[in-house]
N, C-alpha and C positions, 0 to 999 in steps of 0.2 A: 625575210619579212614579206616580200611580195608573194612568195610561195605559200606562206601562212594565210595571207589575204585571199588568194585564189581558193585555198582549201576551205576557208570559212564560207565564202560565197557558195561553193558547191554544196557544203553541208546544209546550209540554211535554205537554199533553193530546193534541194531534195526534200527537206523537212516540210517546207511549205506545200509542195506537191502532194506528199503523202497525207498530210493533215487535211488540207482544204479540198483536194480533188478526190483522193482515194478513201478518205475517212479512215485511214489506217496509220496513225502516227507511230514511228519507230524510235523517236527520242522524246524525252519528257519536256514539259513546258520549261522547267528549270534549266535543262541543258540548252534549249533554244534561246532563252533569255541570256544565258551566259555567253553563248557564241555571238549573239547579236550585239551585246555590249562590247565585246572584244573587237568585232568588225567596225562598229562606230568609232571606237578609240583609234583604230588603225586609219580609218578614213580621215579623221581629224588631223592626225599627224602626217599622213601621206595622201593628200587629196588627188595626187597624180595616179594613185592606184584605182580610183573609182571606175567601175565598169558599168555599162548600160544595164546589165542583168543583176546588179547588186540588190540584195533584198532591202536595203535602205531606201531604194527608189520606189518600193512597193508599200502600200498601206495595209492590205490584207492578203487574201488568197487569190485563187483564180476561179473563173467561171467554168463549171463542168458542162459537158454536153448533156442534153436532156431537159434543161430548164431554159426558158426564154431569158434573154439578157435585158437588164434594166439599168439605164444610166441615171446616176444620182445627180440631181440638179445642184445640190450642195454636197461636196465629197464627205464620205463617212470616215473621218480620220481616226486613227488609233491614238492611244495615249502613251506618253513616255512612262517609264517605270522607275521607281526608286525603291531601295531595299533596306535602308536603315535610317536612323535618326539624323545622321549628318547629311545625308542626301536630301532629306525633307527640309532641313534647315537651309541647305544650298538652294533648293527650289524657291523657298520664301525669300531668300536674300536676292536672288536674280530679279524677282518681281519688284522688290523694294529699291533696287538699284535703278530701276526704270522710273522711279519717282512716285510709286504708289504705296499705300499703306492698307493692304486689302484685308477683308474678312473672307473666310472660306466656308464652303459647304462641304462637309464630309459625308460620303455615302458608302454603302457596302458595294464591293465589286463582285457582282453575281457571276458565277462560273457557268456561262452558257453560250448562247449564239446571238450575236448582234442582229437586230432587225430594224427596218424602216417601214413605217405604216403610213399610208396615204388615205385621206378621207375627202370626199367631195360632197358639199352641201350637207355635211353631217353623217354621210353614209360611207362605210368601209369600201375602199376601191381596190387597193393592192398592197402587197407586202413584198419586200426584197431583202436579201442578205447583204452584208457589207461587201462581199466579193473582194475586189482589189481596191475598194474605197471609191472608185469612180464608176465601175460597172459591177452590178451584183446579179443575183439570180432571182427570178420571179418565183416566190413560194406562196402566192396568194391562196392556192387551193388547200394548202396544209394549215396555214395560219387561221383560216376560217374555222377550223376545228378546235381552236384554243378558246376555252370558255371565258377566260379572263380578258380577252381582247374583244371589245364591243363592236358589233356590226353597225350600231347607230350610237353616236355620241350625243351629249346634252345640248349642243348648239348646232344650228344649221350652217356650218362654216366649212371652208376648205382648209385643210391643215395636214402637215406632216409631223409625225412624232417618231422618236427612236427609243429603243430599249433593248432588253435582253430576254430571249426565250430560254427557259430552263426546265429541268425535270426535278421534282422534289425527291428527297432521299427515300421517302416512303414508297413513292411510285416505282423507283428503281428496284427497291427491295421486292415489291410485289411482282414486278415484271420478271425479275431474275428467278423468283420462286417458280413461276409458271414455265419459264424457259428451261429450267433444270428438270422439271417434271416431264417436259416434252423432248428432252435430250438435245436442246438447242444450246449453242454457245452463249455464255453469260455476257451481258453488257458490262463494259469495263468500269465506267463511272457516269455520274449524272450528266456531265458536260458532253462527253462523247455520245451518250445515249440521246440527248436532246438534239445534237447536231445531226446524228444519223436519222433520227425520226423526221425532222423537218425537211430533209432532203429526199424523202421517199416520193416516188412518182405516184403511188397510190395513197390518197388522202385518208383512206380507212385505217391504214397503219398508224398514221400520225394521230388520228383520233383516239385509237386504242392506247396510245402512249401517254395520254392525259398530261400534255405539256402545259406550262404556265408561263406568264410573262410579267415583268416589271417595266414600266415606261419611265425614262429618266432624262430625256433630252428633247428640247424644242429647238430645231435648227434656225428658225427665223422669228424669234420672240418679239422683235421690234414691231412687226406687223400687227401684234395684238396689244401693244402699249405696255409691254412687260419690261421691267427695269432690273430685275435680279433673277438669279437662277432659282432661288427659293420661291419667288413669285411664280416662276414658270412651272415648278413642281406642283404648287397649289392649283394653278390654272388647269393643268392636265388632269389632276385628280378630280376637279370640279366637272370636267368634261366627261368623266366616267372611266378614265383609265386607272389601272391598278399601279400605284406608285409604292415604293418601299418606305415604310414609316421610319426605318432606322437611318435617319439623316440628322445632321446637327449643324447649325451655324456657329462657327467659332471665330474668335477675334485674332488669334495668333498661333504660333507653332505649338505652344504648350497645349492649346485646345485640340490641335490635330493629334498630338502624341497621346493625349488622354483618351480620345475617341478610339484610336488604334488599339491601345491597351485594353480598353473596355470591351470592344467588339471582338478582339482576338481571344479574350477569355471565355466568351460565350459562343465562339465559332462552331463548336461541335454540337451545341444545343439547338442551333437553327435548323429549320426543316428543309433548308436548301444549302447547297455548297457555295461558299464564298472563298475567293483566293486573295483578297486584299481590301483596301479602302481607296476610293476615288476622292481626290481633293480638287475642288474647283473654286476659282475666284468667284465670289457671289455677284458682284456688280457687273452687269452686262456691258456697260460702257467701258469699264476697265478691261474686260475680256477683249473687246473690239480693238482697243488701243494697243494691247499687248500683241495681238495677232497670232500668227502661226509660223512654224517652220515648214519645210516641204512635207513633213509627215505628221507632225504633232501640233496641237494647240499649245501655246506658251503659257496659257492661263490654267492649265489642268495637268495633273499627273496621277499615276496610280501607284500606291504603295503595295508591294507584294508581300504577303505574309511569308516569313522564312520557313522553308521546308525543313522538317526534322531530319529527313534523310534525302540526300541529293546525289546526283551522278556527275562524275568528272573523269578525266583521263589520268592514269598513272604514267607520268612521262619518264620517271627514273626512280631508282632506289639508291640512296647514298648512305654512308656510314659516319656516325659521330662517336666521339670518345667522351665518356662521362668522367666525373671527378674521381670515381673509384676505378677507372680504367675500363669499365664495361663498354663494349662495342654495341651500338644500337643501329639497326637498319631503319631508315626513314623514307617515307613515301614523298616523292616530289610530284605535286599535282598541278594540273591546269587550274589556275585560280578559280575558286568557286565560293559563292556566298552561302554560308550555313548559319542559320539563325542569326542573321544580321551582321556577321563578320566574315571577312574574306579569308579563306583557308588556302594556303599554298603547300603546307607540309603536314604530315601526320606520322607519329611514331609507329613503327611496325614491331617494336619490342625485341624480338629475337628471331633467329633463323627458323625455328620450328613454327613460329606464328605465321611467317610468310608461306612456308610449305603447307601448313594446314589449310590456309585460305587459298592455296594454289594461285598466288598472285604472279602475274607476268608484267614486265615493263611494256607499256602500250595498251594494257587492259583498260576498259571502262569499269570504274569501281564505284561502289556506293559508299558515301561518307556521311557520318553523323557526329554529333558532339556527345561523347560519353558523359553522363551526368550533367548534360547541358553545358559543359565547359570544354572538355578535352577532345580535339578532333580524332576520330577513329575511323579506320577503314573497315567496313562491315563485310564486304564480299566483292568478288569480281563477277562481271556479267559475262560468263563464258560463251553465251549465245551471240554476243556482239564481237567475238574475236574474228580477225581477218586472216590470221596466219602470219602476220608480220610481227607479232609480239615476241619479246625476248625473255627466256627463262631467267629466274633469279639465281644468283650464284653468291654464296657467302665468301667474304674475303678471308685470307689467311694471315695477313700482316696489318699492323696498325696503320690507318690512313694518314697519320701525322708523323710518327717517328720510324715507321717501317719495322718495328719489333715484331717478332713472331707472336701471334695470339695464342692464348692458353684457354682451353675449355674448362669451365667450372666443374666442381664435383657433381653438381646436379646434371651435368651433360647438356645444359640448355644454353647458358650464356658464355660468350667469349670475352676475354679480358686482355688488355695491354698491361703487362706487369712491369713496364719500365717506369720506375718512380720519377724519373727525370723527364718523362714525356711532357712537352710543353702544354699540350691540350689538357692533360689531366690536372696539371697545376693551375692553369687558368680557370678551369671549371670549378676546382676546389675553392679558389678565391672568390669567384662569382657567387658560389653557394654561401660562403661565409658571410658576405655582406648583404645578402638579399633580405627583403622586408621581414619574412617570417623567421629569419635567423638573427643576426646581430643588428639588422635594420640600420645600415649605414647609408644615409641618403647622400647622393652625389657620386657614388661609385657604381655606375651602371656597367653592363656587360662590355660596351665599347670602350669605356674609360679603363676598365680593368685590363682589357686586352692591350690597349695602347701603353698603359703604365708598365705592364709585364714586358712587352717588347722593347721598351725604353730602359728597362732595368730599374724603374722607380719602385715598383712593388713586385717582388718575386715570391715572398712568403707572407703569411698572416702577420708575423711580427713587424714586417715593413709597413703595414697599414698604420700601426700605432707609433711608428717613428716618422711618419710622413711630415710632421711639423718641422723636422730638421731640413726638409727639402722645399720649404715655402718659397724661397727665391727662385728655385728651379721651376716650380709650378707657375709662377707669374710670367715666365717666358713662353709658356705654352698657349696656343690659340684656344680661346674660349674660357680661360681661367683668369677672371678678374679678381680683385682683392676681396670683393664680397663673396663670390662663389667659393674661393679658397677658405675664407673664414667660416662659411657655413659648413663646408666639408669637414674641416678640422673640429668644429664644434660637434658635428654629428658623430665623428669618431670618438671624441671624448665622452659623449653621452652614452655611447654603446657599452662603455665600461661598467655602467650601472645596471645593465640588463640582468634579469633573473636567470637562474641556472639553466632552465629549460631551453632558453635561446642559445646558450653556449653549447649545450649538448647537441642540439640540432645542427648548429653551425660547424661543429667539428667534423661532420660528415661520416659518422660511424655507419658502416654498411647496413642498410635496411632500416635505420632509425629515422623516422619521420617526425613531423611536428607533434603529433599526438603522443607517440611513444616517448619522445623527449620529455614531455610534460609529466607523463606517468612516472618516469625515472626520477625526475627532479623532485616531485612531491614525495616519493618514497625515500630517497637517500639524502635530500636536503643539501648535500655538499659534494663537489666533484670527486674529492678524495675518498669519500665513503663509497661512491660508485666504482672507483678504481679497484677497490678491494673486494667487490662483490663476487661471489662464486657463480659458476654456471648453474648449479642446482637452485641456488637462491633466486637468480634472475629468471630461470625457467618457471618458477612457481608464480611469478607475477602475471596477472591477467593481461592478455594482449602482447606479451613478450614471446614466450615459447622457446623451444630449444635452438632454433636457427639463429634468432636474434641474440639469445643469451651467449652463444658461441662467438658471434660477431663482436659483441661488447667486450668480452674477456680478451679476445684476440687483439682488439684495438688497444686496450690498456696494457697488454703484455709487450707492446712495441715501445722500446726505450725512446725512440724519436717522438712518439706521441706524448709520452710522459714529460719529456723535456719541453715540448711545445706548451703543454698546460702549465708547467711551472713558470716558464718565461712569461706567459700571459698573465699569470697571477702576480708576478713581480712588476709587470707594467700597470697593475691596478685593476685588471679585469675581475669583476665579481664572480666568485665560484660557488655562491650559496643561493638557495631557493628563497626568493623574497616575494613570491606570489601569494594569492589568497588560498587559504586552506579549504579543502572539500567539506561541504556540509552533508551530514548523513540524511538523505531524503529518499525514502523507499519508493516514491513516485518516479525517481530518476535513476536510482542506483543500478549500475551495470546494464542499463537499457540503452539501445541504439536509437538515436534521434536524427531525423532529416527535417530541415526547414525549407519551406517553399512559399513563394509569394512575399508581399510587403507587409511587415508588421507595423502597427501604429506607434508603439512605445519603445521599440528596440531596433537597433541596427542589426545586420546579419552577424557581425563579429560579437556584438554584445550578447545576443541570444545564445550563440555557441559557447561563450564563456560561462554564461549562467548554467547551461546544461552541464558543463564539465565541473563547475563548482558544486553542483548538487549531486555529483557522482555519476552522471550520465556520460554517454559517448556520442559525440557529434560526428555524423558521417555525411557524405555528399550525395549519395545515390540510394534510391529505394530498392530493397531486395527482400527476399523472404526472411532475412535475418533482422530487418528493421522492426523495432517495437512500436515506435510512435512517429507520426508525421505531423509537424506543427505547421498550420496553414494560415497565411495572411491573405491580403487582397490580391486578386489576379494570380492565383496559383497556376502553375504550368502542368506539364505532363507527369510530374512526380505525384501530384495529387490524384490524377486519374489512375496511375499505377497502384498507388496505395489503396484506393477503393477496390480495384480489381483483385488485389491480394488480401483484402480484408484486414488491413493494418489499422490499428487504433489511430484516430485523427483528432487532434486538439486544435481549437481555435485559440485566439489570444486570451480570451476570458478564461477558458479551461486551463491554459498554461499558468495564468496568474493564481488561480485557485489551487493548482497542484504545488506551486511554489510555497504557498502558505501552509 
């Protein structure tokens, strides 16, 4: 643990030096935030670890040689970061526990360089960077060139204001166009370009870069009779400073979340880069009473927009056994936040997938959520390798029962063929009860594993005989009379499910939720499906030769037929009782993706409507997609659909097509 602490201190101090002093960052902001959060957690658990050089003792960067040093009379503190809804709620709860019921001002978090401006008798006197929060760099000569920063304000007063210097997207584009023509290296992004420009010793360079600035903070508002942050913004605007109009006073957490959603959806349309939303308690007296930690104000925080692709470390590759016996390599990752959720693992599918991506244990890898849902390893950053990485090696024996693995006919996947492998059986049971299969509430993964190990449930049939072990269940921790009653009721209710749920639950190789529904609608009864031929199945759209063989192979196994007969004897429905498909040419055989929030339909409802009208609901946009249905606050799927020229329907268009 101490070794990891020292490693984190070293990583972060090196990153601080490269970013703030050399203007040459080698790790991303996302990686820095991840390491810093881990370091803070370690220091909370082990305060004895804290060293004088810990980055948590610093507020910003360091002062470079070449600029005069400026001491801030009031320290320029950083803000704490939050990354998801629960952390925003936690921030609000902490303030309420102090006895306050605050309103908040939400503002855009401009991706630039923090600056402090001083005026004497209304005239611009000096400008300084944040530096380490206590001592910054004098950048007066460069700030004078920024047209949006007034050299004379509208009142003859002494004042200090703080804000963010930034470069617009258009300016960066124009600069890089010229640099490309001149054979110069391109500027990486708006923030780095702004920081590099403001730290030039020659102010002519800064002037050519056409920098801009928003002012957002008044360090000593009480001296001007101001009582709220919103008042302070208006006061600074009246003085002639450029403030960002994208701010809002909200009364609660829901208002904060609405602002984040709204501004996140227009993020790409803004003329400047933002990387989040700043949330501040509006009442200045409340701010004063809440106070500060050593590094952050307690009355403000910054929500960071989730990165669509982030970097983390691949610490190990482990192997899992699926319900069909398929062996899957899985990436074990240093925990990282991807689009609001913490990711610790990601599937690597098969041996060839790992080899094609040239993944090694110890690599820095890029992670994203495929279809905005499933964690996916995109690539390794080979340029970040140190030589300590370990090559991937495929196992030859089952990690659970040690049986020798068998390579599939395709030559891609390995399987454990031991029908008695405990892990295979457990995974089959977990699959059978899951929500999209038989939907038996109360039998989660952990409970299935516990019941299997205790011999309470070892087969699917045991689930339906669980009522005979009611007394045994009452003796188990966490199982009261009500929870047992609810569980048995859910099991009984599952007997009424339509055929497609049973087909999916049986775990026929390759048959997912959508294909199960296609088969159920086609054959109406499980026994009709039992007798289907390969040629007949192959002719069904979205089934094909491989799935057809898998289905016939499943029903040729006498053990599977015996299971189905036993389930039927127990009262499980084996007939299709879902709604019939309506012939609608606007939907028939077309592939649909839904993105954003629809007013009149839930996500499940709209998918069901698509399928009932003969369409196919899919999760991700590709060239094969026919239509994307768009609600409020659509995400990247909408952008991709526009890029690919795919037909886009809004809710009104959808309803007209249904008619």
